[in-house]
KOLDREN-574290 format. One record per residue (C-alpha): x, y, z; residue number from 1. Coordinates in pm, 1 decimal. Layout:
<<X, Y, Z>, NUM>;
...
***
This chain:
<<8937.4, 15004.9, 14365.2>, 1>;
<<9224.5, 14934.8, 14594.2>, 2>;
<<9292.1, 14601.6, 14757.4>, 3>;
<<9342.8, 14550.4, 15116.5>, 4>;
<<9696.1, 14587.0, 15232.6>, 5>;
<<9892.1, 14267.8, 15340.6>, 6>;
<<9932.1, 14280.6, 15713.1>, 7>;
<<10164.8, 13941.3, 15746.6>, 8>;
<<10446.8, 14167.7, 15825.2>, 9>;
<<10283.3, 14282.6, 16149.0>, 10>;
<<10201.4, 13957.7, 16310.4>, 11>;
<<10307.7, 13962.8, 16655.2>, 12>;
<<10590.1, 13703.3, 16796.7>, 13>;
<<10432.7, 13681.1, 17143.1>, 14>;
<<10078.7, 13689.0, 17279.0>, 15>;
<<9967.2, 14046.4, 17416.2>, 16>;
<<9728.9, 13856.9, 17638.7>, 17>;
<<10040.2, 13721.0, 17831.0>, 18>;
<<10126.1, 14069.5, 17917.6>, 19>;
<<9801.9, 14176.1, 18005.2>, 20>;
<<9735.1, 13887.1, 18245.9>, 21>;
<<10084.3, 13935.9, 18408.5>, 22>;
<<10266.1, 13666.1, 18228.1>, 23>;
<<10658.9, 13690.9, 18208.4>, 24>;
<<10666.0, 13612.7, 17820.4>, 25>;
<<10876.4, 13930.0, 17752.9>, 26>;
<<11130.9, 13857.1, 18014.6>, 27>;
<<11180.4, 13503.3, 17862.4>, 28>;
<<11250.5, 13662.5, 17531.5>, 29>;
<<11498.1, 13883.6, 17697.0>, 30>;
<<11678.8, 13595.3, 17885.4>, 31>;
<<11741.4, 13405.0, 17571.3>, 32>;
<<11913.9, 13710.3, 17408.5>, 33>;
<<12146.1, 13749.6, 17730.7>, 34>;
<<12322.0, 13476.7, 17879.4>, 35>;
<<12596.2, 13660.3, 18072.1>, 36>;
<<12645.4, 13986.4, 18240.7>, 37>;
<<12862.5, 14236.5, 18063.5>, 38>;
<<13158.7, 14390.6, 18254.5>, 39>;
<<13316.9, 14725.4, 18214.0>, 40>;
<<13662.6, 14761.0, 18377.4>, 41>;
<<13775.4, 15115.5, 18462.2>, 42>;
<<14133.0, 15073.3, 18672.2>, 43>;
<<14018.2, 15003.4, 19016.0>, 44>;
<<13670.7, 15073.0, 18946.9>, 45>;
<<13436.1, 14791.3, 18811.5>, 46>;
<<13078.3, 14834.3, 18681.8>, 47>;
<<12871.7, 14507.8, 18632.4>, 48>;
<<12555.5, 14573.7, 18405.1>, 49>;
<<12364.1, 14239.5, 18457.2>, 50>;
<<12040.0, 14192.9, 18279.5>, 51>;
<<11827.6, 14190.9, 18574.7>, 52>;
<<11446.6, 14315.4, 18652.4>, 53>;
<<11487.5, 14709.9, 18715.1>, 54>;
<<11235.7, 14929.2, 18884.5>, 55>;
<<11208.2, 15310.8, 18855.1>, 56>;
<<11303.8, 15479.1, 19190.5>, 57>;
<<11288.9, 15862.4, 19228.3>, 58>;
<<11514.4, 16054.8, 19472.5>, 59>;
<<11565.3, 16420.6, 19562.4>, 60>;
<<11919.5, 16463.1, 19615.7>, 61>;
<<12103.0, 16794.0, 19724.4>, 62>;
<<12271.4, 16976.5, 19456.8>, 63>;
<<12622.9, 16907.4, 19551.2>, 64>;
<<12564.6, 16541.7, 19520.4>, 65>;
<<12388.6, 16582.1, 19192.4>, 66>;
<<12699.9, 16799.4, 19052.6>, 67>;
<<12950.8, 16518.8, 19166.2>, 68>;
<<12737.9, 16252.1, 18999.3>, 69>;
<<12733.6, 16437.8, 18694.9>, 70>;
<<13104.1, 16526.8, 18691.3>, 71>;
<<13211.4, 16156.6, 18765.3>, 72>;
<<12977.6, 16021.6, 18507.7>, 73>;
<<13112.3, 16238.8, 18252.5>, 74>;
<<13493.6, 16192.4, 18363.5>, 75>;
<<13441.4, 15803.9, 18351.8>, 76>;
<<13266.5, 15821.0, 18009.0>, 77>;
<<13558.6, 16008.4, 17860.9>, 78>;
<<13816.2, 15775.8, 18040.5>, 79>;
<<13633.0, 15452.7, 17921.4>, 80>;
<<13527.8, 15608.0, 17579.5>, 81>;
<<13188.4, 15457.4, 17647.4>, 82>;
<<12888.2, 15585.5, 17821.6>, 83>;
<<12868.3, 15570.5, 18219.5>, 84>;
<<12565.1, 15676.7, 18337.0>, 85>;
<<12475.5, 15848.1, 18689.9>, 86>;
<<12246.5, 15543.0, 18758.8>, 87>;
<<12537.1, 15321.5, 18732.5>, 88>;
<<12729.7, 15515.6, 18952.6>, 89>;
<<12453.8, 15502.8, 19221.9>, 90>;
<<12389.0, 15151.5, 19174.1>, 91>;
<<12748.0, 15066.4, 19221.8>, 92>;
<<12787.3, 15293.7, 19529.4>, 93>;
<<12471.1, 15131.2, 19703.6>, 94>;
<<12582.8, 14789.6, 19624.4>, 95>;
<<12924.0, 14843.5, 19781.4>, 96>;
<<12743.5, 15028.4, 20078.8>, 97>;
<<12527.5, 14742.5, 20153.0>, 98>;
<<12775.9, 14481.3, 20053.3>, 99>;
<<12550.6, 14322.7, 19784.3>, 100>;
***
């Protein structure tokens, strides 16, 4: 007969009931790993990726705006040699518009 497998390696580091009950245990772990926001500088344009709570928001945009977003994200990615997402561009534009 086979013996039972050892499950010690699958022991959880956080208590799953904290998540179910609405605890912020997962956020505490994220905060420990990232102490400062990272900054990417691209000429005049600056993108700040702060480790903040994010929520998904879905918008329906005209095709011309979508095309411009895709093109700008691609061009900045090639220029910086690191990925620049459309979400980062939208966030940057909204922060500039609302003066946040």
